[in-house]
N, C-alpha and C positions, 0 to 999 in steps of 0.2 A: 590610651587608644588614639588620642589626637596626634601624638608624635609619630606613631607608626603610620597613620593615615597620611601625614605630611610627607613621610619618606616615600611611601608608595606613589604619591602624587608627583614627587620630584623625579623618581625613576621613570614613571610613565611619561612625563614631560620630556625627560632626556631621551627616552626611546623614540618618541615622536619626532623630536628635533633631529636625531641621528638618521632615522628612516627618511625624513624629508630631505636631508642633505645628500644622502646616498641616491635618492631618486633622481636628482639632477646630475649625477655623475655617470649616467649611461653613455652609450656610444654617441659620438658627435654626429651631426647630420652628414649624409653622404656628400662626396665632393660634387661640385657643380662646375659647369663651363659657361662663360658668357654667351648669351644668345640675343642678338639684336635683329631688327629687320624693318620692313615697311609693308603695309597692307594697303592695297588699292582695290577699288571696285570700278570696273569699266574704265581703268586708267586714272581715276581720281582718288586722292588720299581719303581714307576712311577714318576721319577724326573721331576719337572717342570709342573706337572699336576695341572690344576685349578680345585678346588673343590668348588661347589656353593650349598648353602642350601637355599631353597625357602619355606617360611612359608605357610602351607596349608590354614591357616585362613587369610592370607594377612599380609603385613608388609614388612619391609626391609630385603633383601637377605643378607646372610652371605657369605664370600668368603675367600679362602685360597689357597696357592700355596705350592706344595709338594717339600721338599728338596731332597737331594741325597738318603736318606733312605726312601723316600716316605712319610715322616711325615709332617703334616700341622697343623696350628692353624687358626681358623676361626675369621675373623674380620667383624663386621657389622657397627659400628659407629667409633670406635677407634681401633688402632692396637691391635690385639689379644684379643679383649673384648668378643668374643664368638658370640652367636646367641640369638635371642629373644626366650622366652619359647614357647613350643608347638611342634606340629608335623611339620616336614619339609620333602620335597622331595629333593633329591640330584642328581646333575649331575657332571660328571667328563669330562674335555676336555683337550686335548693336541695335538697341531699341530706340525709337524716336516717337514723339507724340505728334499726331496729326490732328489739327484743330478742325472742328466742324465748320462747314462752309458758312461764311458770313459772321463767324464769332471770333473775336480777337482773344489771344491768351489773357486770362485773368478776368475777362468780361463775364458777367452773369446773365443767365437766361431765365425768364419766368415761364413756368409751365402751369397750366390749369389742372387742378385736381378734380376728381369725381364730384366732390361736394361744392365745387365752384370757387374754393379758396385758391389763392396763388402762392407759390413757394419759390423763392429765389434758389436756383440750383447752379452751382459753379460748373462750367464746362471745361473739364480738364482735357478733353480730347481723347482720341483712341491711341493706344500704344501698339505700334507695329514694329516688325523687324525690318531694319534697313539693309539686312544681308539676306540673300536668297537662302531658304531653309536648308538646302543641302550642306551649306558650310557651317551650320550650327549643330551638327551631329557628328561625333567622332567616327561613326560607321559609314557615313556618306560623304564626308567633306572631300576626301581624296587628297588631303593635305598632310604631308609627313615630313619629318626631318630626322637625321641621325646626328645626335649631339656628341661632340668630342672636343679634344683640345684645339683642333684646327677649324672651328666653325667659321663659315662665311656668313655674311649678312643674308637673312631670309628675304626673299621677294615673294610676297603672297599676292598674286594677281587674280582677284575674284571677278566673275562676270555674272551678269543678269541673265545670260542665255540658259 
């Protein structure tokens, strides 16, 4: 019985290995085209902003992060490969921490508790959006691009108005 059990185990292992190798042989990722650009808020580069492209017809989103000059490259499947062809809606997000007045980052504040004990509480500040909310939603951003082989650099000029 041990020999038959070993054979079954070998065949099961072989089947699992075959299935695993076939699972990786599916269709390759769709083609992409390079997408680069610059994002500005009221004419100033928006360093650290996340730029996301969402295909209108469905498919994988593209994503990039702006550098100190507000420049970004979109990645969908591999670093800086661009976005899949077609029309995309765009959002831009950036959160920053606002420190409470009179408290330096990393400084601790003591608050009195009901029983008179004091507890040191770290003041991390409040997280707020550095981008007007309309640009953080695909339905309201008003930002679109059609991706194809002849892409020009995107110029995303956001305003606080």
